[in-house]
C-alpha positions in Angstrom: 117.4 78.0 87.1 113.8 78.1 88.2 111.7 79.9 90.8 111.3 76.9 93.1 115.1 76.6 93.4 115.6 80.3 94.1 112.9 80.1 96.8 114.6 77.1 98.4 118.0 78.9 98.3 116.6 81.9 100.2 115.0 79.8 103.0 118.0 77.5 103.5 120.3 80.5 103.6 118.2 82.2 106.2 117.7 79.1 108.4 121.1 77.5 107.9 119.6 74.1 107.9 117.9 71.8 105.3 115.7 70.2 107.9 114.4 73.5 109.2 113.8 74.7 105.7 112.0 71.5 104.9 109.7 71.9 107.9 108.9 75.5 107.0 108.2 74.8 103.3 106.5 71.4 104.0 108.8 69.7 101.5 110.9 66.5 102.0 114.5 67.2 103.0 116.0 65.1 100.2 114.0 67.1 97.6 115.4 70.4 99.0 118.9 69.0 99.0 118.6 68.0 95.3 117.3 71.5 94.4 120.3 73.2 96.1 122.7 70.7 94.5 121.2 71.2 91.0 121.4 75.0 91.5 125.1 74.8 92.5 125.8 72.6 89.5 124.0 75.0 87.1 125.9 78.0 88.4 129.2 76.2 88.8 129.8 77.5 92.4 129.3 76.3 96.0 126.6 78.3 97.6 127.0 76.8 101.1 129.7 75.5 103.4 128.4 72.2 104.9 129.3 71.2 108.4 127.9 69.0 111.2 125.7 71.8 112.6 124.1 72.8 109.3 124.9 74.9 106.2 126.4 78.4 106.1 125.9 80.5 103.0 129.1 81.5 101.3 130.0 85.1 100.5 129.2 84.6 96.8 126.1 82.7 97.8 124.9 85.6 99.8 125.2 87.9 96.8 123.1 85.4 94.8 120.5 85.3 97.6 120.2 89.1 97.3 119.5 88.7 93.5 117.1 85.9 94.1 115.1 88.0 96.6 114.8 90.8 94.1 113.7 88.4 91.3 110.9 87.0 93.5 109.7 90.5 94.4 109.6 91.5 90.7 107.6 88.4 89.9 105.1 89.3 92.5 104.9 92.8 91.1 104.0 91.4 87.7 101.2 89.3 89.2 99.9 92.3 91.1 99.8 94.4 88.0 98.0 91.7 86.0 95.4 91.3 88.7 94.9 95.0 89.2 91.7 95.2 87.3 89.8 93.0 89.8 86.6 94.9 90.9 85.5 92.7 93.8 87.5 90.1 95.8 86.4 86.6 96.7 88.1 83.9 98.7 89.8 84.5 102.0 92.7 86.4 103.6 94.4 85.3 106.8 95.8 88.2 108.8 98.3 88.1 111.6 98.5 90.9 114.2 100.1 91.5 117.6 97.6 91.6 120.4 97.6 95.4 120.8 97.3 96.0 117.1 94.5 93.4 116.8 92.7 95.3 119.6 92.9 98.5 117.6 92.3 97.5 114.0 90.1 94.3 113.9 86.7 95.9 113.9 87.3 99.0 111.8 89.4 97.0 109.3 86.6 94.3 108.8 84.1 97.1 108.5 86.2 98.8 105.8 86.7 95.5 103.9 83.0 94.7 104.0 82.0 98.0 102.4 83.8 97.2 99.2 84.3 93.5 99.2 81.4 91.8 101.1 82.4 88.3 99.6 85.9 88.4 100.9 86.4 86.3 104.1 89.0 87.4 106.6 90.5 85.5 109.5 92.6 87.1 112.2 95.4 85.3 114.2 96.9 87.2 117.2 100.3 86.4 118.6 103.7 87.9 119.4 105.7 89.2 116.5 108.1 86.2 116.3 105.2 83.7 116.0 103.6 85.8 113.3 106.7 85.9 111.2 107.1 82.1 111.5 103.5 81.6 110.5 103.9 84.0 107.6 107.0 82.1 106.3 105.3 78.7 106.7 102.3 79.9 104.6 99.8 80.0 107.5 99.3 83.8 107.1 98.9 86.0 104.0 100.2 89.1 105.7 101.0 90.4 109.2 100.9 93.7 111.2 104.0 93.6 113.4 106.6 95.7 115.2 110.0 96.3 113.5 111.2 92.7 113.0 114.8 91.9 111.9 115.1 91.9 108.1 114.7 88.5 106.4 115.1 87.6 102.7 111.9 85.7 102.8 109.9 88.7 104.0 109.0 92.1 102.5 108.7 94.6 105.3 107.0 97.9 104.8 107.2 100.6 107.5 103.8 102.1 108.4 104.1 104.4 111.4 106.2 105.2 114.5 103.9 104.6 117.4 104.2 106.5 120.7 103.3 104.6 123.8 101.4 106.2 126.7 101.0 105.7 130.4 97.7 104.1 131.4 96.1 104.0 134.8 92.7 103.7 136.5 90.4 106.8 136.5 91.7 107.7 140.0 95.3 108.1 138.7 94.0 111.4 137.1 96.2 111.1 134.0 95.5 113.3 131.1 96.3 113.1 127.4 97.0 116.8 127.5 99.6 116.6 130.3 102.8 114.6 129.6 104.6 113.0 132.5 108.2 112.1 132.8 109.3 108.5 132.7 111.3 109.0 135.8 108.1 109.6 137.8 107.3 105.9 137.4 109.8 105.0 140.0 107.2 105.5 142.7 104.5 103.4 141.1 103.8 99.7 140.6 103.7 98.8 136.9 102.1 96.0 135.0 104.1 95.0 132.0 104.5 91.9 129.7 107.0 89.2 130.2 110.5 89.3 128.6 109.1 87.4 125.5 107.3 90.6 124.6 109.1 93.4 122.6 107.1 96.0 124.7 109.0 94.8 127.8 112.4 95.6 126.2 111.2 99.1 125.2 110.0 99.9 128.7 113.1 98.6 130.3 115.4 100.6 128.0 113.4 103.8 128.7 113.7 103.1 132.5 117.5 102.7 132.0 117.7 106.0 130.2 115.6 107.7 132.9 117.9 106.3 135.6 115.2 104.4 137.4 114.3 100.8 138.3 110.7 99.8 137.7 108.6 98.1 140.4 107.0 95.2 138.7 105.4 92.4 140.8 102.7 91.5 138.2 103.4 90.5 134.6 100.7 89.8 132.0 101.1 89.0 128.3 97.4 89.3 127.6 96.1 92.8 126.7 92.8 92.2 128.4 94.5 91.0 131.6 96.7 94.1 131.6 93.7 96.4 131.3 91.8 94.5 134.1 94.8 94.6 136.4 95.2 98.4 135.8 91.5 99.1 136.3 91.5 97.1 139.6 94.4 99.2 140.9 97.3 96.7 140.7 99.5 99.3 138.9 100.0 101.4 135.8 100.9 100.1 132.4 102.3 101.4 129.1 100.4 100.8 125.8 99.5 102.3 122.4 97.0 105.1 122.9 94.6 103.8 120.2 94.2 100.5 122.1 92.7 102.2 125.2 91.4 105.5 123.6 87.7 104.5 123.8 88.0 103.5 127.4 89.8 106.8 128.3 87.0 108.7 126.6 84.4 106.7 128.5 86.2 107.5 131.8 87.0 103.9 132.7 90.7 104.5 132.3 93.0 107.5 132.2 96.2 108.0 130.2 99.0 110.5 129.6 101.9 110.8 127.2 105.4 109.8 128.5 108.5 111.9 127.9 112.2 112.0 128.8 112.4 109.5 127.2 109.3 108.9 125.0 108.7 105.2 124.5 108.0 104.4 120.8 108.2 101.5 118.3 107.9 101.1 114.5 104.7 99.4 113.2 105.2 97.5 109.9 103.2 95.7 107.3 104.8 92.3 106.4 104.2 90.2 103.3 106.0 87.0 102.2 108.7 87.8 99.6 109.1 84.2 98.3 105.6 83.4 97.1 102.5 84.9 95.5 100.7 87.5 97.4 97.1 87.6 96.3 95.5 90.9 95.2 93.0 90.5 98.1 95.9 90.4 100.6 97.4 93.4 98.9 94.1 95.2 99.3 93.9 94.3 103.0 97.4 95.7 103.5 96.5 99.0 101.8 93.3 99.2 103.8 95.3 98.8 107.0 97.6 101.6 106.0 94.6 103.9 105.2 93.0 103.0 108.5 96.2 103.7 110.4 96.7 107.1 108.7 93.1 108.1 109.6 93.6 107.2 113.3 96.9 109.1 113.4 95.3 112.2 111.8 92.5 112.2 114.4 95.0 111.9 117.3 93.5 108.5 118.3 96.7 106.6 117.5 99.6 108.6 118.9 102.6 108.8 116.6 103.4 109.7 113.0 103.2 108.0 109.6 106.4 106.8 107.9 
């Protein structure tokens, strides 16, 4: 039994397909099939039920997957402990972030990294959460800042904060961060929200349902910059994290107010791969992100609370 076979087991169990796992891991499918077969022979049990549509992990196989996940996490902890004495990081770290989180943290996070580790190169990729997790699992990212994804054995998900979303409008909307407005009051306004591919859309629609209203949405935009431009030009109000528009509110180019009854919120998480080595530099970037988030929450720039 070796680490490579355990890693293969976790990915095949999650995806239910050798071909999908081969694509993700960049390994030929016959090689993956041999690894699974050798592992089953060594353990003396069938880990999967094979059928025409793929492979379904057995009940006993699922228990073994749980053990395998913990083993890989412990191995990574050993590596992190051994590398803990590093004083300055070199190399590069590739970071994934959703568009709104990228808008908030990119500049202050790079500034924070540069202060202590000027030789560490960082690269940001911005996309919806689903894409980020796929890139993380395929090895294209070292870590990601995302919103409350479904648990996966190949990912280690660390809750960071519960983020409160605010209503955003042009200066003429006369919204104030000191004066909450009810969600039901949106029934008389046009709103600019993302498409159904975006998790923010589901949160907004669920809040509208709880408030007993139907939103008026004639314009959708998945781009953060486009949403802000549309709001500023008077095409409607939108709902975003406070930190992403805080500077513009302070400058008077936008206005914003907390929403209540109900209050839209979502969980921000830090995600690492659980099936491969996470570099000490990537660990440091994740810790710096948490410290940065904590500071913004403490200064009431990022509305919400730490978890």
